[in-house]
Backbone bond lengths (Angstrom), bond angles and torsions (degrees), N, CA, C in turn:
res aa  C-N    CA-C-N  psi(-1)  N-CA   C-N-CA  omega(-1)  CA-C   N-CA-C  phi
1 M - - - 1.406 - - 1.567 109.16 -
2 T 1.308 115.59 -49.50 1.386 119.60 -177.26 1.548 108.56 -66.42
3 R 1.380 119.22 -41.18 1.386 114.68 179.40 1.480 115.97 -67.83
4 R 1.333 113.04 -25.20 1.556 116.60 175.09 1.481 110.73 -67.82
5 I 1.335 114.98 -44.00 1.490 119.19 -179.86 1.554 110.23 -61.46
6 S 1.395 113.74 -43.35 1.470 117.03 178.13 1.541 114.54 -59.33
7 G 1.378 110.09 -39.07 1.474 117.40 176.09 1.400 112.35 -58.57
8 L 1.391 116.21 -49.88 1.514 121.98 179.99 1.481 110.61 -59.32
9 L 1.285 118.57 -42.42 1.461 118.94 -178.10 1.506 110.55 -71.93
10 L 1.334 121.09 -26.97 1.494 122.68 174.02 1.533 109.26 -67.01
11 L 1.393 114.04 -39.28 1.443 122.23 -173.38 1.590 107.30 -67.17
12 C 1.361 111.44 -43.70 1.438 114.09 176.26 1.481 117.88 -57.62
13 V 1.450 112.43 -42.96 1.400 118.33 -177.71 1.450 110.25 -63.53
14 L 1.381 114.57 -42.35 1.517 120.22 -178.49 1.519 109.18 -64.40
15 L 1.319 120.32 -43.38 1.476 119.94 178.11 1.442 108.68 -66.95
16 A 1.384 124.19 -40.26 1.476 123.47 -178.03 1.448 108.27 -62.45
17 G 1.336 122.05 -39.19 1.538 124.31 -179.94 1.453 111.51 -62.35
18 C 1.375 117.13 -42.71 1.456 120.78 177.53 1.462 114.70 -65.26
19 A 1.375 111.08 -42.73 1.384 116.61 -176.76 1.477 113.90 -63.39
20 T 1.398 115.48 -40.07 1.492 118.92 172.53 1.403 111.00 -59.24
21 A 1.220 127.93 -44.32 1.408 128.59 -177.00 1.475 109.27 -68.30
22 S 1.333 117.09 -38.33 1.517 118.88 -175.84 1.587 108.62 -73.36
23 R 1.333 114.49 -32.59 1.484 114.42 178.28 1.493 111.66 -68.19
24 I 1.303 120.61 -39.72 1.414 124.89 177.56 1.577 110.38 -65.51
25 A 1.408 113.91 -37.96 1.478 113.68 -179.05 1.520 113.72 -74.18
26 G 1.349 115.16 -20.35 1.445 118.78 -177.82 1.535 116.17 -90.01
27 R 1.426 112.34 -8.99 1.536 116.05 -178.61 1.529 107.77 -89.14
28 S 1.405 111.43 157.83 1.424 118.56 173.14 1.553 112.84 -66.03
29 P 1.350 113.28 151.01 1.481 116.18 172.91 1.530 114.70 -54.47
30 E 1.367 117.99 -34.74 1.413 120.60 -179.38 1.570 110.87 -63.58
31 R 1.355 115.66 -45.85 1.406 122.65 176.97 1.539 112.46 -59.35
32 I 1.322 109.46 -45.22 1.540 112.02 -178.39 1.489 110.85 -69.09
33 A 1.314 120.31 -28.49 1.515 121.85 179.46 1.485 110.44 -74.26
34 E 1.320 119.91 -10.43 1.487 121.39 174.26 1.508 112.88 -70.35
35 R 1.368 113.92 -19.94 1.472 115.50 -177.51 1.602 108.08 -106.22
36 V 1.395 117.32 11.53 1.501 117.58 175.70 1.386 108.37 -77.14
37 T 1.323 120.28 145.32 1.404 124.57 -177.78 1.616 109.87 -116.17
38 I 1.253 121.38 135.49 1.503 126.71 -178.83 1.500 107.03 -122.03
39 S 1.300 107.41 134.20 1.488 115.95 174.92 1.454 117.01 -79.50
40 D 1.233 125.85 161.80 1.416 129.38 166.36 1.506 111.44 -59.36
41 P 1.338 123.37 141.24 1.382 125.99 175.49 1.522 114.39 -52.68
42 R 1.339 119.85 133.46 1.436 120.86 173.92 1.452 107.94 -75.58
43 Q 1.351 119.63 -178.32 1.442 127.97 172.71 1.513 111.83 -57.67
44 D 1.217 117.09 -40.00 1.483 121.35 176.79 1.518 113.97 -81.00
45 G 1.237 119.09 10.08 1.555 122.38 177.89 1.420 114.04 72.52
46 E 1.395 120.99 22.81 1.490 125.16 -179.43 1.483 105.04 -101.19
47 V 1.353 113.33 131.79 1.510 121.03 168.84 1.499 110.98 -109.83
48 T 1.406 114.47 154.03 1.380 120.07 174.84 1.444 116.43 -107.35
49 I 1.326 118.88 122.02 1.480 118.20 -174.23 1.493 111.40 -111.08
50 S 1.229 121.34 112.48 1.408 129.89 -170.45 1.537 114.56 -107.77
51 G 1.360 116.96 116.29 1.477 122.58 -173.32 1.611 106.66 -74.33
52 R 1.323 115.81 163.23 1.335 120.74 171.19 1.507 118.10 -53.37
53 Q 1.254 127.21 134.62 1.460 130.72 176.65 1.451 113.32 -68.03
54 I 1.270 117.25 129.90 1.482 124.48 173.41 1.496 113.30 -101.36
55 D 1.311 121.79 124.08 1.477 125.99 -178.61 1.587 105.83 -91.73
56 T 1.392 112.73 141.57 1.361 115.91 174.35 1.472 105.92 -146.55
57 Y 1.385 123.93 178.81 1.354 126.96 179.04 1.617 106.57 -141.98
58 K 1.305 114.54 128.28 1.514 117.62 174.93 1.477 108.25 -120.97
59 V 1.366 116.30 134.22 1.456 118.43 -169.28 1.487 113.45 -56.45
60 L 1.372 119.50 -43.58 1.486 122.07 -172.56 1.560 110.09 -85.70
61 V 1.361 116.58 -6.89 1.512 122.59 -177.10 1.522 110.45 -112.43
62 G 1.374 114.25 -42.74 1.506 117.32 -171.15 1.532 111.47 96.12
63 P 1.283 111.73 -164.33 1.635 117.47 -174.06 1.573 105.46 -63.80
64 S 1.253 112.59 137.40 1.553 120.74 176.98 1.449 108.10 -141.98
65 T 1.313 114.41 161.48 1.454 122.90 -179.35 1.541 108.00 -137.60
66 Y 1.430 114.28 139.58 1.433 115.39 -179.72 1.568 107.35 -141.55
67 W 1.285 114.80 158.88 1.442 122.34 176.97 1.468 112.48 -170.97
68 I 1.358 114.18 167.28 1.541 119.83 -175.49 1.547 101.84 -107.77
69 R 1.403 114.71 135.64 1.383 118.26 170.79 1.505 104.26 -130.02
70 S 1.308 114.80 143.97 1.502 128.76 -176.60 1.417 114.80 -123.67
71 W 1.270 121.65 151.48 1.435 129.17 178.59 1.517 109.50 -121.57
72 K 1.258 117.31 121.76 1.499 119.31 -178.85 1.518 107.10 -121.46
73 N 1.340 119.60 130.25 1.482 127.04 171.54 1.474 110.17 -85.93
74 L 1.334 116.05 111.17 1.466 119.13 -179.29 1.484 117.37 -62.87
75 E 1.349 115.64 -21.39 1.410 123.20 178.57 1.587 114.33 -81.82
76 T 1.372 112.94 -47.20 1.431 120.65 -170.62 1.570 107.34 -100.25
77 G 1.258 120.68 -19.48 1.416 125.36 -169.91 1.458 119.10 69.30
78 A 1.306 115.66 8.84 1.476 123.25 -178.95 1.594 106.69 -69.57
79 V 1.386 115.90 138.89 1.442 123.18 -175.53 1.528 107.87 -127.55
80 R 1.257 115.75 137.98 1.422 121.49 170.56 1.511 113.02 -137.48
81 H 1.358 121.22 149.62 1.396 125.32 -169.23 1.494 111.95 -125.92
82 Q 1.322 116.48 160.28 1.436 125.95 172.30 1.516 117.06 -152.96
83 L 1.268 114.71 129.93 1.541 116.24 173.21 1.433 108.04 -89.93
84 V 1.324 117.04 126.20 1.547 124.19 -172.86 1.551 103.97 -110.24
85 V 1.346 112.71 129.15 1.474 119.24 177.59 1.562 108.28 -122.74
86 A 1.333 119.74 119.74 1.450 121.03 177.43 1.529 110.82 -112.44
87 M 1.323 112.24 132.24 1.454 113.43 -179.77 1.611 109.30 -129.44
88 R 1.303 115.13 159.04 1.415 123.73 177.38 1.527 109.27 -149.01
89 Y 1.386 116.56 119.23 1.457 120.11 -172.01 1.506 109.74 -149.39
90 E 1.342 112.79 162.96 1.469 118.57 176.21 1.479 112.55 -111.74
91 K 1.330 121.22 117.97 1.521 121.01 -176.17 1.612 99.44 -149.15
92 Q 1.312 106.21 177.93 1.553 116.62 175.53 1.407 109.80 -93.42
93 E 1.455 117.19 -11.22 1.389 115.42 173.03 1.377 108.22 -155.62
94 A 1.480 121.04 157.46 1.413 121.60 -170.03 1.394 110.99 -79.81
95 H 1.308 120.94 150.86 1.480 127.26 -177.14 1.585 105.94 -73.49
96 E 1.387 112.65 -45.33 1.492 121.13 -179.59 1.707 110.28 58.43
97 F 1.341 108.26 71.22 1.522 117.13 174.60 1.485 111.11 -59.73
98 K 1.281 121.70 118.47 1.457 126.87 -175.09 1.505 112.97 -123.06
99 F 1.319 119.27 -26.62 1.432 117.47 -171.39 1.573 111.93 -127.45
100 V 1.198 117.08 155.47 1.513 121.96 -177.46 1.604 109.29 -146.28
101 R 1.353 109.67 143.24 1.503 119.13 175.09 1.543 108.63 -122.21
102 L 1.248 114.11 120.73 1.486 121.30 174.83 1.577 111.25 -92.14
103 G 1.277 117.13 102.86 1.500 114.44 -176.46 1.488 114.47 59.72
104 T 1.381 113.16 -120.75 1.475 117.71 -179.82 1.589 110.47 -98.22
105 Q 1.303 113.54 0.04 1.507 117.05 -178.66 1.499 110.49 -61.89
106 E 1.305 115.71 158.99 1.432 121.48 -179.71 1.626 107.80 -70.23
107 T 1.317 111.59 154.67 1.410 115.25 -177.54 1.589 110.39 -70.10
108 N 1.272 116.04 140.24 1.478 121.41 -177.96 1.537 107.06 -128.18
109 R 1.292 112.69 162.69 1.499 117.42 175.89 1.552 107.65 -82.25
110 V 1.410 114.35 147.81 1.486 121.59 173.25 1.476 109.73 -93.43
111 E 1.325 115.68 162.70 1.377 124.21 170.93 1.514 114.24 -87.19
112 V 1.178 120.57 129.92 1.536 121.65 175.11 1.513 109.82 -86.25
113 I 1.296 117.67 103.61 1.454 123.50 179.66 1.402 112.79 -70.84
114 A 1.393 111.51 -48.71 1.650 115.58 179.11 1.534 100.57 -164.25
115 S 1.476 106.70 154.84 1.357 116.14 175.86 1.510 109.67 -155.64
116 S 1.289 116.09 154.14 1.571 117.99 -173.53 1.586 100.98 -164.00
117 S 1.370 108.71 156.61 1.441 118.75 173.55 1.534 109.35 -146.83
118 Q 1.402 112.11 151.97 1.399 118.34 -176.69 1.544 100.76 -143.12
119 C 1.483 113.90 114.58 1.392 118.42 -179.90 1.609 115.25 -112.37
120 R 1.244 110.49 152.55 1.432 115.76 -177.91 1.602 107.98 -144.96
121 S 1.247 115.42 155.10 1.456 119.74 -177.22 1.590 108.01 -106.91
122 E 1.354 111.07 124.36 1.437 113.52 178.87 1.527 112.32 -60.01
123 S 1.397 114.99 143.99 1.467 118.98 176.11 1.461 106.92 -63.12
124 P 1.377 113.62 147.43 1.522 120.37 172.05 1.419 111.41 -58.41
125 I 1.290 118.91 139.98 1.406 119.91 179.84 1.482 108.29 -94.58
126 E 1.337 114.36 107.46 1.489 123.70 178.96 1.466 111.52 -66.12
127 I 1.326 113.91 138.57 1.472 119.38 176.16 1.423 107.83 -101.07
128 S 1.300 122.23 123.76 1.365 128.10 -176.58 1.474 108.66 -59.23
129 R 1.421 116.53 135.96 1.463 119.51 177.24 1.545 108.24 -68.45
130 Q 1.326 121.67 -19.90 1.369 126.88 178.42 1.535 112.27 -52.60
131 Y 1.321 115.30 -43.45 1.459 121.42 -178.71 1.514 109.72 -64.18
132 E 1.284 120.01 -33.44 1.448 123.11 178.60 1.541 107.65 -70.55
133 D 1.319 118.57 -38.71 1.411 123.44 -174.92 1.564 108.23 -72.07
134 N 1.338 114.59 -42.00 1.460 115.88 -170.85 1.601 111.66 -86.01
135 Y 1.326 112.99 -28.01 1.528 115.95 -178.12 1.487 113.04 -111.10
136 G 1.352 118.51 -12.65 1.467 117.45 -177.45 1.560 109.07 74.14
137 L 1.317 117.70 30.07 1.464 118.45 -175.79 1.528 105.45 -93.29
138 D 1.353 114.82 136.59 1.422 122.21 171.83 1.550 108.91 -92.08
139 L 1.297 121.11 82.84 1.469 122.59 -171.39 1.506 108.06 -107.66
140 P 1.383 113.68 150.85 1.566 114.52 -178.21 1.496 107.58 -72.37
141 S 1.282 113.56 157.05 1.579 120.03 -179.42 1.448 114.10 -73.80
142 H 1.414 115.97 -12.76 1.422 113.73 171.86 1.563 108.06 -164.18
143 R 1.291 111.45 171.41 1.515 117.67 -178.06 1.544 103.93 -104.01
144 N 1.293 114.21 167.85 1.431 120.24 178.29 1.544 111.83 -59.47
145 V 1.330 117.02 131.99 1.437 119.87 175.94 1.493 111.15 -71.33
146 R 1.404 116.19 131.21 1.514 123.36 178.30 1.393 108.55 -111.66
147 E 1.310 113.00 140.85 1.566 119.21 178.14 1.547 110.63 -96.15
148 T 1.248 118.56 130.30 1.420 121.81 -179.45 1.694 106.03 -119.95
149 C 1.167 111.26 143.60 1.540 115.58 -174.08 1.520 110.79 -129.81
150 T 1.314 113.53 137.71 1.502 119.01 167.47 1.396 116.27 -92.72
151 F 1.323 120.27 120.96 1.454 120.46 -171.81 1.535 107.91 -111.82
152 R 1.332 114.79 144.90 1.492 118.16 175.48 1.478 106.32 -128.10
153 E 1.258 114.49 128.69 1.463 120.31 -179.69 1.565 116.94 -130.28
154 I 1.293 126.20 122.24 1.375 127.68 178.34 1.572 105.34 -121.55
155 V 1.356 108.42 121.57 1.442 114.98 -179.78 1.491 111.48 -125.66
156 G 1.352 111.31 156.24 1.561 115.79 177.02 1.481 114.64 -124.61
157 V 1.301 112.96 140.78 1.539 118.97 179.52 1.563 105.92 -114.60
158 A 1.307 118.78 121.79 1.457 121.91 -177.09 1.518 102.54 -74.17
159 L 1.362 116.60 139.54 1.429 128.19 174.72 1.461 115.06 -117.20
160 E 1.316 120.07 124.42 1.474 115.45 172.30 1.548 116.01 -70.70
161 D 1.213 115.99 148.50 1.494 115.14 -179.51 1.565 112.50 -65.81
162 G 1.325 114.27 -34.01 1.492 117.41 173.87 1.549 111.78 -66.07
163 Y 1.296 118.15 -34.40 1.525 119.28 175.58 1.512 111.62 -59.13
164 L 1.303 116.25 -50.21 1.435 119.38 -178.65 1.526 112.76 -60.43
165 E 1.331 111.71 -43.94 1.491 119.11 175.35 1.501 109.55 -53.12
166 D 1.327 119.49 -52.00 1.426 121.23 -179.27 1.394 116.06 -61.31
167 H 1.345 120.19 -26.61 1.489 127.07 -177.25 1.441 113.57 -107.34
168 S 1.297 118.68 17.19 1.487 123.95 178.10 1.488 112.38 -71.36
169 D 1.288 122.24 -21.33 1.341 125.36 177.04 1.591 116.21 -103.88
170 T 1.240 118.27 -8.66 1.440 123.86 -177.91 1.551 110.18 -123.64
171 G 1.319 122.06 -25.69 1.441 122.31 -177.45 1.681 104.00 80.28
172 F 1.264 112.87 -179.70 1.551 115.00 -177.40 1.571 107.45 -155.41
173 Q 1.264 110.63 169.22 1.477 116.28 179.53 1.626 106.13 -127.88
174 A 1.285 111.09 141.79 1.530 119.07 173.35 1.385 113.83 -121.41
175 S 1.316 116.98 120.30 1.469 127.72 -176.52 1.472 110.64 -100.47
176 L 1.377 118.13 111.13 1.423 128.64 -179.85 1.490 111.21 -93.27
177 T 1.379 117.91 133.06 1.430 120.94 178.22 1.571 108.00 -119.80
178 A 1.228 120.15 136.50 1.495 125.55 178.41 1.525 112.04 -100.94
179 L 1.228 120.22 161.06 1.463 129.73 175.59 1.545 109.65 -54.05
180 T 1.379 117.85 -33.31 1.443 122.21 -178.79 1.534 111.73 -78.87
181 G 1.244 113.97 -5.28 1.580 120.03 -179.64 1.520 114.83 98.28
182 V 1.358 111.04 -13.62 1.564 116.45 -178.48 1.512 109.95 -63.57
183 Q 1.278 114.24 138.92 1.486 123.84 179.45 1.515 112.75 -119.57
184 M 1.201 118.24 137.64 1.464 125.91 168.05 1.348 117.65 -134.78
185 T 1.333 123.12 141.11 1.442 129.62 -178.37 1.572 112.18 -121.90
186 V 1.384 112.30 127.15 1.451 113.51 177.66 1.551 108.01 -115.94
187 T 1.295 116.21 149.63 1.532 122.95 -179.82 1.454 109.61 -110.97
188 V 1.359 116.02 133.54 1.466 121.57 175.59 1.469 103.38 -110.97
189 P 1.344 122.67 119.68 1.484 125.23 -176.35 1.618 109.53 -73.00
190 A 1.256 114.31 154.57 1.394 119.99 173.99 1.445 114.94 -56.09
191 S 1.397 118.09 -41.88 1.546 115.90 -174.32 1.553 108.60 -71.44
192 Y 1.445 115.39 -26.28 1.406 115.57 174.39 1.492 115.16 -64.15
193 I 1.313 115.65 -38.69 1.499 119.46 173.70 1.481 118.17 -66.27
194 Q 1.348 108.86 -33.62 1.524 115.59 174.37 1.528 116.80 -68.14
195 A 1.413 110.57 -37.47 1.407 117.66 174.53 1.543 113.25 -65.14
196 Q 1.294 115.62 -37.76 1.586 121.35 177.21 1.513 107.86 -61.33
197 F 1.415 116.48 -42.05 1.436 118.38 -178.82 1.575 110.57 -67.33
198 L 1.327 117.47 -36.99 1.460 120.28 178.59 1.514 111.23 -57.58
199 A 1.374 113.86 -45.10 1.435 117.17 174.99 1.493 116.07 -61.15
200 I 1.361 110.31 -46.83 1.560 115.31 -176.90 1.557 111.39 -59.07
201 R 1.374 110.31 -36.16 1.537 117.24 -175.26 1.570 111.17 -84.51
202 G 1.272 120.81 12.11 1.347 127.15 166.70 1.559 112.89 91.70
203 R 1.376 117.63 16.21 1.389 123.56 -178.85 1.593 109.00 -94.97
204 A 1.375 112.78 15.07 1.541 112.28 -175.95 1.543 108.94 -96.53
205 E 1.301 123.63 15.55 1.439 124.72 179.19 1.555 110.95 -59.19
206 Q 1.342 114.75 -20.36 1.541 119.60 -177.39 1.468 107.18 -89.54
207 A 1.358 121.64 -10.19 1.457 127.80 -175.01 1.539 102.94 -84.31
208 E 1.280 114.39 155.52 1.472 124.02 176.55 1.624 106.72 -71.81
209 I 1.337 112.37 126.55 1.445 122.86 179.18 1.510 108.80 -90.48
210 E 1.260 111.12 116.53 1.458 117.56 178.13 1.585 114.58 -158.86
211 R 1.169 119.22 162.51 1.411 122.26 174.77 1.540 113.46 -89.39
212 P 1.374 112.44 106.19 1.434 112.67 -177.05 1.624 113.94 -65.33
213 A 1.282 118.66 136.91 1.355 120.48 179.10 1.535 105.86 -133.20
214 V 1.328 107.80 111.21 1.554 114.26 -179.30 1.579 105.21 -103.47
215 E 1.335 119.65 111.49 1.425 119.30 -178.14 1.612 106.15 -108.81
216 L 1.234 111.17 144.02 1.468 113.15 -174.02 1.551 111.73 -65.00
217 E 1.428 118.59 -28.15 1.495 121.32 178.94 1.547 106.76 -66.46
218 E 1.285 123.10 -21.74 1.436 123.41 -169.34 1.567 106.76 -82.13
219 V 1.286 122.08 -15.17 1.517 124.84 -172.21 1.496 102.89 -76.31
220 Q 1.242 111.18 120.82 1.542 117.33 -176.39 1.496 106.74 -109.72
């Protein structure tokens, strides 16, 4: 019964992740741009433009979030972009995502923005003395203690302005590969890219103006 409930919960999470991505893909760029956040200009005149976060679920990784953030220099007009992927999972070892492939492009290294881990030892599983009394079994009083860790990884993938322009009508996929061999692919819809360009080109005055703060502890 417990396994069945767990399976249903997993299915719900999977469907929720897909639905979230589908809803974003089906919306107009103008509507998506309403959820873009823009920071106050820094001393060098650069602003940070963060797109709406997209939730997903990968079987070997768990719940993850990804979004595009861009930096625009208001004085020079120079723009740079980054795909940010945030993950939180429980394993006995960290995946350590290090490489990325964008479409057919060669695999490149990703930037590690932040990472942390918190480990704990599972309590010994005591074997009830009643089993020994009832069945005459000579069982150990506990099993080996196993350490489980919660890992958080936030990585960034540099995106050329021309690459986003070329994929503004089709969207793109980024495939991340970890040192453990685990792979995960995230999809950025075309409408999402178009919304990002709307904000970059000064049409984000309708969006909420705030300083985005992405804290590692907030990644769920």
